[in-house]
C-alpha positions as CSV (number, residue, x, y, z in Angstrom):
1,M,-30.6,-4.5,29.9
2,Q,-27.6,-2.2,29.3
3,F,-25.8,-3.6,32.2
4,L,-26.6,-7.2,31.2
5,V,-25.1,-6.6,27.7
6,Y,-22.0,-5.0,29.3
7,I,-21.3,-7.9,31.8
8,L,-21.7,-10.4,28.9
9,V,-19.5,-8.6,26.4
10,F,-16.8,-7.1,28.7
11,P,-15.1,-10.4,29.6
12,I,-14.8,-11.3,25.9
13,L,-13.3,-7.9,25.1
14,W,-10.8,-8.3,28.0
15,I,-9.7,-11.8,26.8
16,I,-9.2,-10.4,23.3
17,S,-7.1,-7.5,24.7
18,I,-4.6,-9.9,26.4
19,L,-4.0,-12.1,23.4
20,P,-0.4,-12.0,22.1
21,F,-0.2,-9.8,19.0
22,R,0.4,-12.6,16.6
23,V,-2.7,-14.4,17.8
24,F,-4.5,-11.1,18.1
25,Y,-4.1,-10.4,14.4
26,W,-5.1,-13.9,13.4
27,F,-8.3,-13.3,15.2
28,S,-8.7,-10.0,13.3
29,D,-8.3,-12.0,10.0
30,L,-11.2,-14.2,11.2
31,I,-13.3,-11.1,12.0
32,Y,-12.6,-9.8,8.5
33,I,-14.1,-12.9,7.0
34,I,-17.2,-12.5,9.0
35,V,-17.6,-8.7,8.6
36,Y,-16.7,-8.5,4.9
37,R,-17.4,-11.8,3.3
38,I,-20.4,-13.1,5.4
39,V,-22.2,-10.0,6.8
40,G,-21.0,-7.5,4.2
41,Y,-21.1,-4.7,6.7
42,R,-22.0,-1.4,5.0
43,K,-20.5,-2.7,1.7
44,K,-23.0,-0.7,-0.4
45,T,-22.0,2.5,1.4
46,V,-18.3,1.8,1.0
47,R,-18.6,1.2,-2.7
48,A,-20.8,4.3,-3.3
49,N,-18.3,6.4,-1.3
50,M,-15.3,5.1,-3.2
51,A,-17.0,5.5,-6.6
52,L,-17.6,9.2,-5.7
53,A,-14.3,10.0,-4.1
54,L,-11.9,7.7,-6.2
55,P,-13.2,8.1,-9.8
56,H,-9.6,7.9,-11.0
57,L,-9.5,4.2,-10.0
58,N,-11.2,1.6,-12.1
59,S,-13.6,-0.9,-10.6
60,H,-10.8,-3.6,-10.0
61,E,-8.5,-1.1,-8.3
62,R,-11.3,0.1,-6.0
63,L,-12.1,-3.5,-5.1
64,V,-8.5,-4.0,-4.0
65,V,-8.7,-0.9,-1.9
66,E,-12.0,-2.1,-0.5
67,K,-10.6,-5.4,0.7
68,K,-7.6,-3.7,2.3
69,F,-9.9,-1.2,4.0
70,Y,-12.0,-3.9,5.6
71,H,-8.8,-5.6,6.9
72,H,-7.7,-2.3,8.4
73,L,-11.1,-1.7,9.8
74,C,-11.1,-5.0,11.7
75,D,-7.5,-4.3,12.9
76,M,-8.4,-0.9,14.1
77,F,-11.5,-2.0,16.0
78,L,-9.5,-4.7,17.8
79,E,-6.6,-2.3,18.5
80,M,-9.1,-0.1,20.3
81,V,-10.0,-3.2,22.4
82,K,-6.3,-3.8,23.0
83,T,-6.0,-0.5,24.8
84,L,-7.8,-2.1,27.7
85,T,-4.6,-3.8,28.8
86,I,-1.7,-2.7,26.6
87,S,1.3,-1.4,28.5
88,H,2.6,2.2,28.0
89,K,5.9,0.8,26.8
90,E,4.3,-1.4,24.1
91,M,2.1,1.5,23.0
92,D,5.1,3.9,22.7
93,K,6.8,1.2,20.5
94,R,3.8,0.9,18.2
95,F,2.6,4.5,17.9
96,K,5.4,7.0,17.4
97,I,5.5,10.8,17.0
98,T,7.9,11.7,14.2
99,N,8.2,15.4,15.1
100,I,7.5,15.8,18.8
101,E,9.8,18.9,18.7
102,L,7.0,20.8,17.0
103,V,4.6,20.0,19.8
104,K,7.2,21.1,22.3
105,E,7.7,24.3,20.3
106,F,3.9,25.0,20.7
107,E,4.1,24.2,24.4
108,N,6.6,27.1,24.8
109,K,4.3,29.5,23.0
110,G,2.0,29.4,26.1
111,K,-1.3,28.9,24.3
112,S,-3.7,26.0,24.1
113,V,-4.1,24.1,20.9
114,V,-6.9,22.8,18.7
115,L,-5.7,19.5,17.1
116,L,-7.5,18.6,13.9
117,T,-7.5,15.0,12.8
118,S,-9.5,12.8,10.5
119,H,-10.9,9.3,10.4
120,Y,-7.7,8.0,8.9
121,G,-5.0,5.6,10.1
122,S,-5.6,5.2,13.8
123,W,-7.2,8.1,15.6
124,E,-7.8,5.8,18.6
125,W,-4.1,5.4,19.4
126,L,-3.5,9.1,19.0
127,M,-4.3,9.4,22.7
128,T,-0.8,8.3,23.5
129,L,0.4,11.8,22.7
130,N,-0.5,12.7,26.2
131,N,2.4,10.7,27.6
132,Q,4.8,12.9,25.6
133,T,3.6,16.5,26.1
134,K,2.7,19.0,28.8
135,F,-0.6,19.7,27.1
136,H,-3.6,18.2,28.9
137,G,-5.3,16.2,26.2
138,V,-9.1,16.5,25.7
139,G,-10.9,14.5,23.0
140,V,-14.3,15.6,21.8
141,Y,-16.5,12.6,21.2
142,K,-20.1,11.5,20.7
143,K,-21.4,9.8,23.8
144,I,-22.1,6.0,23.6
145,A,-25.7,5.0,24.2
146,N,-24.8,2.3,26.6
147,K,-23.6,4.2,29.7
148,H,-21.5,1.3,30.9
149,F,-19.5,1.0,27.7
150,D,-19.3,4.8,27.6
151,Q,-17.7,4.7,31.1
152,L,-15.4,1.9,29.9
153,V,-14.2,4.1,27.0
154,R,-13.5,7.0,29.4
155,N,-11.6,4.7,31.7
156,I,-9.4,3.4,28.8
157,R,-8.6,7.0,27.7
158,S,-7.7,7.9,31.3
159,R,-5.0,5.3,31.3
160,F,-3.1,7.5,28.8
161,N,-3.9,10.8,30.6
162,A,-6.7,11.8,28.1
163,E,-10.0,13.3,29.0
164,L,-13.2,12.9,26.9
165,V,-15.8,15.6,26.6
166,E,-19.2,15.2,24.8
167,T,-19.7,17.5,21.8
168,T,-22.4,19.4,23.7
169,Q,-20.1,20.2,26.6
170,T,-17.1,21.4,24.5
171,I,-17.8,25.1,24.7
172,P,-18.5,25.2,28.4
173,L,-15.4,23.2,29.1
174,M,-13.2,25.5,27.0
175,R,-14.7,28.5,28.6
176,D,-13.9,27.2,32.1
177,N,-10.4,26.0,31.1
178,E,-9.6,29.4,29.7
179,K,-9.4,30.7,33.3
180,L,-6.9,28.0,34.4
181,D,-3.2,28.3,34.3
182,Q,-2.8,25.1,32.2
183,L,-2.2,24.2,28.6
184,F,-4.9,22.1,26.8
185,M,-4.9,20.3,23.5
186,Y,-8.4,19.7,22.2
187,G,-8.6,16.9,19.7
188,L,-11.4,17.1,17.1
189,V,-12.1,14.6,14.3
190,S,-13.5,17.0,11.8
191,D,-13.9,15.3,8.4
192,Q,-17.4,13.8,8.8
193,S,-20.7,15.2,7.5
194,P,-22.5,17.7,9.8
195,K,-26.2,17.8,10.2
196,L,-27.7,20.1,7.5
197,N,-29.2,22.5,10.0
198,R,-25.7,23.0,11.4
199,A,-23.9,23.3,8.0
200,F,-22.5,26.8,7.7
201,H,-20.2,26.2,4.8
202,W,-20.0,23.9,1.7
203,H,-16.7,23.0,0.1
204,P,-15.4,20.4,-2.4
205,F,-14.1,17.3,-0.6
206,M,-12.5,14.7,-2.9
207,G,-14.1,16.5,-5.8
208,V,-17.7,16.5,-4.4
209,E,-19.2,19.7,-2.9
210,V,-20.5,18.8,0.6
211,P,-21.3,20.5,3.9
212,V,-18.3,20.6,6.2
213,H,-17.7,20.9,9.9
214,T,-16.5,24.4,10.9
215,G,-16.8,24.0,14.7
216,A,-13.0,23.5,15.2
217,E,-12.2,26.7,13.4
218,M,-14.9,28.6,15.2
219,L,-13.6,27.4,18.6
220,A,-10.0,28.3,17.6
221,K,-11.1,31.8,16.8
222,R,-13.3,32.3,19.8
223,Y,-10.6,31.2,22.3
224,D,-7.5,32.3,20.3
225,L,-6.1,28.8,20.1
226,N,-3.1,27.6,18.0
227,V,-4.2,25.1,15.3
228,L,-2.4,21.9,14.4
229,F,-3.1,19.0,12.1
230,V,-1.9,15.5,12.8
231,D,-1.3,13.1,10.0
232,V,-1.4,9.5,11.2
233,Q,0.1,6.9,8.8
234,K,0.1,3.1,9.1
235,I,3.6,1.9,8.7
236,K,2.8,-1.8,8.9
237,R,0.3,-3.9,10.8
238,G,0.0,-2.7,14.4
239,Y,2.5,0.2,13.9
240,Y,1.7,3.8,13.2
241,E,3.5,7.2,13.0
242,A,2.0,10.6,13.6
243,T,3.3,13.8,12.1
244,F,2.2,17.2,13.2
245,V,1.6,20.1,10.8
246,A,1.2,23.7,12.0
247,I,-1.8,25.4,10.4
248,T,-1.9,28.8,12.2
249,E,-0.8,30.5,15.4
250,D,-3.2,33.4,14.8
251,P,-6.6,32.0,13.8
252,R,-8.4,35.3,14.1
253,S,-6.3,36.8,11.3
254,I,-7.4,34.0,8.9
255,P,-10.5,34.7,6.7
256,D,-13.5,32.6,7.6
257,F,-13.4,28.9,6.5
258,E,-9.8,29.0,5.2
259,I,-8.6,26.9,8.2
260,T,-11.3,24.3,7.5
261,E,-10.5,24.3,3.8
262,H,-6.8,23.9,4.5
263,F,-7.6,21.0,6.8
264,L,-9.7,19.3,4.1
265,K,-6.8,19.5,1.6
266,L,-4.5,17.7,4.1
267,V,-7.1,15.0,4.6
268,E,-7.5,14.6,0.8
269,K,-3.8,14.1,0.5
270,Q,-4.0,11.3,3.1
271,I,-6.7,9.6,1.2
272,L,-5.1,9.9,-2.2
273,D,-1.8,8.5,-0.8
274,A,-3.3,5.4,0.7
275,P,-7.1,5.3,0.5
276,E,-7.4,1.9,2.3
277,Y,-6.9,3.6,5.7
278,Y,-9.8,6.0,5.5
279,L,-13.1,5.3,7.2
280,W,-15.3,4.5,4.1
281,T,-18.2,3.0,6.1
282,H,-19.5,6.5,7.2
283,K,-21.9,8.3,4.9
284,R,-19.6,11.3,4.4
285,W,-21.1,12.2,1.0
286,K,-24.8,11.7,1.9
287,H,-25.4,15.5,1.4
288,K,-23.9,16.7,-1.8
289,R,-24.5,19.2,-4.6
């Protein structure tokens, strides 16, 4: 059954991926009408999240943000499909690094890096960084249930020299890589809600005390990795810029949880600056005090 679904859906995805960008975004506008106005995908969750996290906005202002968010959500999903066939030249034009010199500086330090990012802007296109650095990029992800689509995602990432590793395999991979004479950059999207039995720390996020992921900080300390944050901003439709921020070069000297809390403050700034580009459909505040 999984394979049947795959062979039925893949041709559609491929056709979408080769559409000219103008037609491509017209199609995204059509998807928006279906997802937002007809289906109402997770609309209750989005509104509950925004009411908690954006209390400084009135109901009309939150509705404006909500509509912009769904437009962005549809764009981002289709942009992920676009990576099936997009050229490296086109990708480099649409996803730029504003301060690649900082990454080069960290290359020269001779240590691997933990790269912290959030569900903001376009974390999917961040994989293009691997074309501009000596670091071997590794993205930590949750495996897709359909093994054929899971392999498809892996193949797409490999087009841009990125490797994917399941969350359960992250520590064994880092342990093995530590023995190699190669620099790695481990990308972790760390702003979502952990399972309660794995919550070691609670901290206010957008004014609400919630359990937070501390795995990236733990890994940085265990393997003595430099820690960077990447801020991805949407410049206009189909164009993004990523800016790197150094968090620490000596994670073991930082008191526990301070790296995580610093990261969360940076994510909060992203959200407050332009809330429509955050992933409001996830139940980030489902566990709260």
